[in-house]
N, C-alpha and C positions, 0 to 999 in steps of 0.2 A: 645824484645827491638828493634829487626831487623825490624819487621815490623812497629812499631811507627818511627822508623828511617824513614824507606819508606816513610810513609806519611808526614812527615815534609819536607821531601827533595823535594815531588811533590807541596808541598805547598811554598817553598822559594828557589827551587835549591840546588842539592845535595853539592855544594861546600860553602853552607851558615849555613850546619849543621853539630855542631861536636857532638860525643856521648862521655861517659863517659870518657875513657882513652886517648882521643884528647884533652879534655877542659883543657886549658892553667890555671894555678893557679889564674889569675889577674881576671877571671870570678868568683871566690869564695868569694871575698871580698868587700869591701869597706875600707875608713877609720878609721871606728870606733875603739875605744881603747878597748883593752877587751872582744872583741867578734870573737869568733873562725869563719874560713872560712868554707866554705860549698863546698860540692862537687855534684853537678847537674848531673842527668844522660844526659841532652843535653842543648846545646847552639842554638840558630838559630838566624839567622840576616836578618830580613825581610827588603825588598827595597821600600815596598808601604802599605797602609791601607790594602787594599784587602788581601796580606800576611798575616798581622797581624792579619785578622778576621779568615783567614784558620788555623793558629796556634791555637788560641783559641779555636775554635770547636775541633781540635783534642784534645788538652788539656782537654778538656772538656770530650770528650768520653772516652779518656784513664785515665781520672782521675790525671792527672799531675799537679802538683801545681806550678803555674807561678810567674816568678821573673822578674819587668821589670829593666833594667839595661842601665843606660845614660853613663856619664864618670866614673862611681865609685866613684867620690871624695866626697860621703856623709860621715856624721859623726855619725850617728844612726845605724848602721847595716840594713838598709831598702833595700839595694841592694845585702843582702847576701842569697844565695840560700839555700833550705832546701835538704837533700840527697834524691835523685831519683827525684827531681823536675826538671823544665825547665826554663833557663833563656832566656827573649827574648832581646835582646841587641839591641839597635836604632843605632848603629854606623853607617850603611848604610843609614839611614834616616835623613842625616843632611844638609839638605837645606834649604837655605834663599829663599822660596817662591816667596816673593814679599815685596819691601818695597813701600808702599802707602803712599808717601808725601803729599799728597791731604787730606787724612783722618785720617795722622800721626798714621799710624799701620804698622806692620810688619806681615806677615804670615810664619811661621817657622814650619819646622818639629823638632820633640824632640831631633834629635841628633846633632842639632847643639849647637855649645859650646858658651857661652857667649861673648868670646873674637869674634868669627867669625860675632854674630851679632851686636857686637859694632862696629866692622870694617864695615860691610854693611851700618849700620846706619848712621856712620859719614860722609861717604861717600854723604848723602842728608843733613848735618849738623844737623843733628837728634841725639838721643841718648835713649838705653833702660836702665832704670835708677836703674835697680837690678844690685847692683856690692856685690855679697856676700863673696867677700875676695877672690874666686878661681874661675878666668875669664875662666879655664879650663873646670868648671862645664857645664854640659848640660842644655839645657832649659827644656826639660822634666824632668829631675831630679829636678830642682828649683821649677817647676809647682807642683812637686809630695810634697816637703817639705814645701811649701810657703817660700821660701826663702826670706831671709829680706837683712842685712848687715849694713854698716854704713852709706849709703844715705838714711836709711828709715826714718830718721828724718824728711827730707824734702818731699820724694817723695811716701813714704809708702813701702810696702811689696809688695810681687809677686800678692798678691789677687787684689792689686789696678790696677795692668797693663794687666791683662789676659782678653779680653774682649769675646772671644770665643774660644771653641775648638771642635776638631774632637777626638771622642774616640771610641774605640772598648770595647765593654762588653764582659763579661765571655763567653755568649751565642755566642759570633760572629757577635753579631749585630752592626753596625756602628751609633754612635749617632751624632749630629751635634747639638752643642747649642751655645748660643751668636752669633755674630758677627760682624761686624766693626764699628756698633753704640755704643756709650756710655751709652743710657740708654734703659732701657726695664722693663716695668712692668709687664708684658705678663706670668704669671704663676711663678710656682717655678723655681730659677735660677740654674740650673743644672750645669752650668761653675763652679760657685763657690762652688759647692757642691765636685766636682771632684777637686778644686785646695786644696791642703794639703791633698789629701785622702792618700798618700804616695802608690799609684799603688793596693789599695785595693779594689777599686771600678769599675776601667776601666783602659785601657791603652790608654794615650793621644797619637794621632799620627800627630796631626796639633793644632797648637794654633794660635790667633791673639791677638797681644800685642800691646800696647800703646808704642809711640815714643814722645818725646818731644825737644824741641828745644836745640841745644850744646851750652851752654855758654861757651866763649872762654876763661875768665880769671878767676883765682882759687886763693886765697890766705889763707894760714894756720897760727893760731896764738895758741901758747903754753904758758898754766897757770898753774903753780905750786901752790897748795894748802897744808895748813898746816894739813888739818883734812875732814874726810868724809863728815862732818855735812856741812862744807862749800861747797865743791864740790857738794852735792845735793841740795843744799839751793840754789847755783848760777845757778842750770839748767834751773829751771823754768823762771828766771830772763832772760836769754839769749833766751828762747823759745818764752817767751811772750816780748819780745822787738821788734818783727817787722823786725829783721835782716834776719830770715830764713836761719839759717846754713844749709849746705848740709850735714856736719858731726859732728857730739858732741859728743864725746868718752871719757869716763874716763881711764885712765890706773893707776895702781898702781904702787909704785917706784920700787918693785920688777920686775915686769913685764916690766916696763920701761927700767930699766938697762939690763935684759935680750935681749928684742930685739934690744934697742941701740946696743948691744954690738955684738951681731950676724951678725948684718948688719954694723959694724964699723960707727955707726954715731955719729956725736959732735953735739949736739943741742945748745951748747953755754950758757949752765947754769950753773953758777958758782958754786962751792963748797959748798958755805956757804949757798944757797940757796937749794941745793938738800938736804942737810942735815936736813933743817927744813919741807923739804915737804913728805907727805904722799901719794899724788896722782896728777896726772896731768888731766888737761881738753885739749883735742884738739878739736881745733874749725876751721873746714873750710868753707869757703864760695865762692860763684861764683857770678859772673857779667858778664856783656855786655862788659863793656868797664874797662881800666884801671883806669880813673878816678872814677868810680863807687865804684870799687874794693878797691882802696886807701881809699876812704871815709869809707867805710865799717870796712875795717880794722881798722883804726882809732877809728871809733866808737866802734866796739868790744873790742878792748884794754881798752878804756876807761870805758867802762860796766863792763869789767873782773877785773879792779882794783878795782872799787866801790865796788864788789861783793866781796872781800877778798881775791883776787890771792896775792900770794908772791911777784909774779913779773909778767910781760907780755913779750913776745917775739914774734916778728911777723918775723917768719920763710922765710929766702930766699927759693926759688923756689926748688933747688936741696936738701936741707935738708927735706923740706916739703914734697915732692916725696917720700924720703926714709922712712921717718919717716912712711907714710902712708902706703907704700907697707909692712914694718916693722910690722905694728899693722896686717895686713892683714894677716901676717903670723905666727901670734903669736900661732896660734894651733899647726905648725911645731916646733916653738922654744920649746914649751911646750913638745911636743912629743919628741924631742930629748934630751931635758933634763930629759926625764925618767918618765913623766905622767903616772900615772896608768888609769885616766878617765878624762873625761872632763864635765862641766855644762854650759848648754844655758838655763838658765831658764829666767822667766820675771816676772816682776811685776810693778805697779804703780811707775815711776820713784821718785815720793816724798817718797816713802817707801824704797829706795836703802840703806842711811845709816844705818835704824835700822837692815834691812835682814842682811847686810854687816859684821854689829857688832855682829850678833848673829851667823854669819858663824864663826866668831873668836872665840866665845866661845864654839862652838859646835868642834871646832879643839882642843881648849885647854883642853876640858873635854874627850875627845876620845880617850886617848891611843897614841898621836903622831901622825905624818902626817903634811903636809901641803899644805894650799890653796893659790892661787894665781892667779891675773885675771885681767881682763879690762872688758869693755863693753859699749853698745852704750846708753851712759846717756842720749839721746835725747828722746828713747823711753822705757826705763826701761831694756832692754836686758841685762843679766850680764853674762859673759863668764867666767867661773874659771877652773883653773887646778886643779885636785886633785891629790896630791901625796901621797897614803898609799897603800903601798905594801901587807897588810894582806888583805884578800879580805872581810872576816866577817866584821870587822872595818870600810873597805871601802864602803860598802853596807849602813851599820848604819848611816855614814856620809852623804852620798848621799841621802839617807832618809829623814836625818834632816835638809838638805839643801832645798830640794826640799817642805818640809815640812812647813819650814821656809817660802818659796817663796808664797806656797798657803795660809798660813795663812794671809798673806797680800795683798791679793786679786790677785795673780799672778797663772804660770802655769808651767808646768815642760818645756816645750820647747818653745820657742821665735821664733826659724827659723831654725833649725836643723832637727826637727821633733822627733817623738818617737822612730818608726822604731821597732828593737828587742832590741835594747841596753838600752833603757828607758821604755820599756813597763811595767816592775814589778813596777815602781815609779807612772807611769800614771795611771795604774787600782787601784792601792792602794788609791792614791788620789782623783781622779777625781771623780766627782759627778757620783753615782750610776746610776742614772737616766737619766743623759746624756749619760752613757756607755752604757745602755740598748738600748735606741735609736738609737746610733750608729750602733750597732749590727743588727736591724732591718732593717737600712739603708744599712748596708752590704747584709743582707739576701736578700733584694730586687734586687741589683746590680748584686748580685754574689752568687745566692743560692746554688752553689755546692763550696763553699768556696774554690776556687782554685787560686784566685788573691790575691799577697801579703802575703803569708802563715808565719804567726808568728809573722806579721807586726801589732803592736797596740794592738792586743788581740791574747789569747791564739787559 
């Protein structure tokens, strides 16, 4: 071990290498529920791409399995190292290298947080529109999982905004793919192959991401509905109206009560309306002027009333901001309430009502437990908190939930990634031909199998 440490110290500097007994506990886990922390033999903190390449060459020579780490905010166990492994932490590679306003792009290192990128873009009147609910997340981590968030209904997920990457392969070779251009019909798109690969193909050391005009005025409309069928039936009407919502969320009544109580938010919904409500739609819009915003809010309120809402509330700015912040923190509310696991499945939005009804049946027939949640109604991404302390019963329930989504044309994860936490369900339910092809791609990028140990595959 001392020899390996010396080699790593030569690569990144002795002060940026931690060996087993010196590694703080934070490097051994992310925020996934029910996944045990890991104990790596080494943590290295490279400062540039050359150092990352040197570390991976050493790892390959020494057979060290490598886990990349950004801010550790992931929810799938993807940043949890294996015993005897090596963590590459990108905390020092945390600079916004360029804001190119003329081309509407930013060039960013992987350790930059979304909050830091947002501040840098805002200074130019621009925005990077991926807001997954945790602004302390690193850009590299969100690229690894193809993060989405509430604004995906308008802007799409991370994949739509990454134009190019610099990445280091397991061999230590440095790959550059894509660039500041938005069109490319020149061969395989290696950039998009790396996005969402969860650190199993290469380690991203630099990314070129798209920026958009930052619209200054936002408004939020809250609409209670008496049934899930009404909620899911309303969503296509909103999406197809041309209004172009920035956020289109559904929140069930139990989750709404939990998140508003946690943040002490009064939404002004009378008790008589709450008693008849099964779920809410939260719709946010953005515009260039106050006048245009007021007109869109009025149009949206009329549309929602016509789609069966029990009432419609245009929320004042303070309440709206606090509600959106509370919705972003729904995971933490569930965790604090003692949730045993979380689901981040995705399916065609028109199938949400039938899916959620089947989830209710699964809970009712599964020997107890509770499932509650919310989701990005505009893109069919359903977030559920699962309360079932019995591990065997919970596993069966989780498998049933994912199978119900898959049967409706969905997938295990919409934005959190598979990591280690959902790997079993992914491998059980995914197309075996697709899994076999993924493994062959993995072999081409990482023939020694050192990157992302235990993530996606055994």
